Structures are given as structure tokens and as C-alpha cells.
N, C-alpha and C positions, 0 to 999 in steps of 0.2 A: 297221632294217627295220620298216615299218608293220604294224599288225595285219592290214590287208587283204592285203598282200603275203605275210604269214606264212601266212594261211589259204589263199591261192591256191597256195602251194607246199608241200603237206604233206610232212613228213619221216617217216621210219620210226620205230618205237618204240611207246610206249604212249599217245601223244597221243589216239588214237581212243577209248581207254578213258575218259580224262578228259572228252572231249567227250560221250560217251554218258552219263556221270554228270551232267554239267551239264544235258544234255537231260532226264534223269530228274527232277532237282530242279525244273526249269522246268515240266515236264509236271505235276508234283504240285501246284504253285501254280496252274497252269491249271485243274486239276480243282476245287480249292477255290473259286477265285473264279468259276468257271463255275457252281457250285452256288449261290453268293450272287447272281449276276446273273440267275438264272432264277427266283428267289423272286417269286411273284405277277407273273410276266412271260410274254409270248407267246414260246414257244420259237423259232418261225420268224423272228420279227423280231429277236430277240437274236442268232440265228445269222447272219442277213443283215448286221446291223450289225457283228458280229464279223469276218466275212470282208472286209467293206468297209474296216474300219479296218486289217486286215492288209494289204490292197492298198495303202492309203495309206502304211503304214509301210515297205513294200518298193518304193514308187514310184520312189525313186532308182535301184533296180536295173532297173526297167522302162525308165527314161530311158536308162540306160547300154546296155541291150539295143537300144533303138531307134537309138542312136548307133553301134551296131556293135561294142560291147565284146565281145571274144571269150569272156569268162568269163560273160556273161549272155545271149548270143544263141542263138536256136534256129532251126532250119530249119522249113519248113512241116510236114514230117513230125514234127519234134520237138515242135511246138506240139500236134499231134494226140495224141501220146503223153502229154504233160503234161496235156492236157485229160481224157484217160481217167483219169489219177491224180486229178484234181479231182472227177470224177464219183464215184469210189470213196470218196474222203475225205468228200465232202459227204453221201453216203448214210450213211456211218458216223456222221458228226456228227449228222445229223438224228435217227437212232435213239438215239444216245448221249445227246443233249441231253434227249430225252423221258424216257429212263430215269433219268438223274442228277437230274432235277428232283424226282422223287418217292421214289427209293430213299434209304436212309441213306447218308451220304457214305462211311463206312468200308466198306460193302458195294459200292457202285458203284465206288469206287476199286480195290477188290480184283478186281472183275469185269473192269475195264479192264486190270488187270495180268495177266490170263490170256493175253494175246496171245502171250507167248513160246512157249507150247506149239505153237501153229500155225506160228509163225515158225520154230521149231527144225525141225519136220518138213519145212517147205518149204525151209529152208536146206540140209538134208542131201540132200533129193530133187532140188532144182533146181541148187544151187551146189556140191554135194559137200563141204560143210564138215565138218570133223572136229575137234571140241573135244578138248583133252587131258584126262587123267585127273582133274586137280584141277577143271577147268572142268566136267567131267561130274558130279562130286560136287556142285558148286554148283547145276547144273541139276536134279539129282535132288531136292535140298532145295527148289528152286523148285517142282517138281512136287508134293512133299509139302505145301508151303504152299498150292498151288492146291486140292488135295483138301480141305485144312482149310477153305479159303474156301467150297468147296461145302457142307461140313457146316454152317458158320455161315449160309450163304445159305438153306439149307433151314429152319433154325430161324427166321430172320427172315421167310421166306416164310410159315411156319405162323402167325407172330404177326400179320403185316400183310396177307397175302393178295395179294401183289404179284408173282405168278408171271409175268404178262405183261410186266411191266417188266424182270424179270430176263432173260426171253427176248429182249426188245429189246436189252438191254445185251449179251447174248451175240452176237447177230447183228452188232451194232455192232463188237465187237472182232474178229470174223471178217473183216469188211471192212477194218478197220484193219491187221490182220495181213497181209492181201493187199496193202495199200498199202505196208507196210514191205518186203515181198519185192520188190514192183515198184520201190521206190526203189533197192534194191541193184542190180536189173537195169539201171535207167536209168543209175546212176552207173558201172556197169561197162561201159557201151556209149557212153561219150564225153560224157554229160551232166555239167554242173558243178553243184555245190550252189547257186551263185548263180543260175544259169539256171532251175532248178526252183523255187527260192524266189521268184524274180521273177514267174513267170507262173501258178503254180498257185493262189494266192489270188485273182488276177484272174479266172480262169475260175470259181472257186468263187462269186465275187460275181455273175457273170452267171447261173450256175445257180440261185442262191438268189433272184435277182430273178424268174426264171421261176417258181420254186416258190411264191413269195409271190403272184404274179399269179394263178396257178392256184387256190391255196388260198382266197384272199380274194376272188377274182373282181371285182377292182376296188373292193371295199369293205373298209374297215378300221376296226375299232372302236378308237379311240385309248385307251380306258380299259383295253384289254388289255395295254398296254405302258407301263412306267414307266422312265424313263432311270435308269441306274445307272453310276457311274464304274467299277464292277467290269468292265463290258464293255470299257473301254479296257485295264484291267489284263490280262484274259484274252488280248486281242489281242497285247499285248506279250510275254506269256509263251509263247504258242504260236509266235510268230515265232522267239523265242530257242530254244525246244525243237526246232522243225523244222530250223532252220539248223544248230545244233550236231549234230543227228542226221545230217543230210545230209553234213556234213563228216566225221563219224565213219565213215560208210559209204564215203566217198570214198578212204580209205586202203587201199592194195592188200592189206595184211595184216589188215584188219578182218574180223570175222565177224558177219554180221547176226544170227545166233542168240544170240551173246553180247551184242551191243549191245542187242538187244531185251529180253533177260533183265535187263540192268542198268536198262533203262528201267522195269522193273517196280517199281523203287525209288520211283517216283512215288507209289505207294500209301502209303508211309511218311508223306509230307506230309499226304495226305488223312486218314490214320488219326489222327495227332496232333491235327489240327484237329477231326475228328469227336468224338474222345474228350474233349479239353480244353474246347473251345468249345461244341460242340453237345451234349455229354454223352450220347452214344448208348449203347444197351444192349449187353449181351453182351461187355463190354470184356475180360473175362478170356480168353475164347476168341479174341478178336481180337489180344490181346497175344501169345498163343502163336504165332499166325500170323505176326506181325511179327518175332518172334524167329527163327523158322525162315527167314523171308525174308532177314533181315539176315545170318544165317549163310551162306545160299546165295550172296548177293551178295559177301560177303567172300571166299569160296572162288573165285568167278569172277574177281574182281579179282586175287587172289594168283596164280591159275593163268595170268593174262595178263601178269604182270610178267616 
């Protein structure tokens, strides 16, 4: 059995947990290389090139869709729904890219990790999800970790005066959480992971082309952008993160609240890079946060076995 056929015929069990963990790790590397790609760079141009490269990476899926492959094809109404997802994600990315460019990586990574709170509320209200006792224990620890992040964030804010950037980061994760819930809805209404992954980067590229045209009004200062191979790297990692996340949610027994909380593990990658390479401050407080986070993730995984 090929990898393609295996992914297209999900089996019951805990594979969705493994896929969510892979998505989390990929998302963490995406955050790290996104920070690097934005150094001394134009946010809007980097984002446009990022989504353009994502479209190139998934172009075989687009070709398969145009050839009528049932796993990649969308109806006209389906294209409209995926376009809505692209609008939500692009708005989230625009705000998130601006925020992450200037905030300390360990803080921006932790802000991005607050999505599970909103996803959990939405998952219970919209999908009627009900985590078990052990999973709830892990979620509670996740909330404690988030409160600790807020404490660290206020300390960083007092030192750096970056309240507006923290606010942009928060709005970004609200939109991303909405996108995560929307993904679950799409996948529970007949959409396939390959169909969503094929077309939503394509529509993001169109949206960003319009954004660039409006912002720069036909004029662009080439000195504001410097090519970085990190842009290629973030495109690869976000495609992997998205596709594994979509497949995780496509399993009938998957819980978007749990998958989203597991994705919060992406902050671990950002933390280690910020601590070891960038030598950011307040590491003792941030280490406590990561310990709480790891304990919460461990309980979630154990409760899902």
C-alpha cells in the first residue's frame, strides 16, 4: 500500500494523534524560520512569496483536481467555502507576521499557542465534543500554561512597550482558531484533506496579490525586500503542518479540541530556538511554562491512547 492510498483511507485508532503531533512539530519549525525570514524584510512580500511557493508545492494536487480526481475536486460551492477559509487564514497570517517580526520568539510562539482555548470552547459548543477525564486534566494544565504566558507577556510588555504587537498577535490567533474550527466543519461535510490543501494556498496567493497591489499602489521599493532561503523552508513546513492537521481532523474519532491543544506543542520548538540561539530574557519563567505545557500534552496523549 502506498503512502498516498494509506492517507486516503484512514483507519481507526490513534493515528490522528500522531498526525497532530507531526503537525505541531512542523508548525514549530514554521514559526522559527518565519521569524528568520522576516528579519529586515517586507512582511507583505514575504507572505506573498510564502503562499505562492505553497501553491507551487501543492500544484500536483491542483492538476489532479482539474483532471477530476475525486480526492482533490471541489464543486463551485466548495470553492467558495475554501475561499472563505483562505480569507480567514490570510488575515490571520498578515497580523501574525507583523507581530512575530518584532516580538521575542519565545513570547510570539506562546501567543500563537493560545489558540486551543478558543478552539476548545468552539469544539464543545459547535461539535459537542467531550474530552475524557485524563484529557481534561491535560487541557487544564494547558490553561495554566497559558495564564503563565500572560504573566510573562506582561513582563515583556513592560520592558519593551510592545502592547500593540501583542494585541495583533492575539487577534491573529483568534482568526486562526476560527479557521481550525472551520477546517473540522469542512472535513465533516465531505471535503477531503487533499482538496482543501490543493486550493486554499492558491486563493491565498490571489488575495495577497491584491493586498500587495493596494498597499504598494503599483510602486515597490526593492530595498525593502531581501531574498532568504528561509522563505522556501517555511513554505515546506506549513504545507506539512496543514496537510497532517487536515488528515488528523478527517478521522471520525478525532477531536479538534485535542488536536489543537497538541498543536500548541509548536511553542516548544520556538522556545528552544529563542532560548539557545537568540538568548532571550526571562528564561526561568519561560522554562516553567514549557514544563507545564509538556505535562499537559503528555496527559492529553495518554488519555487518547
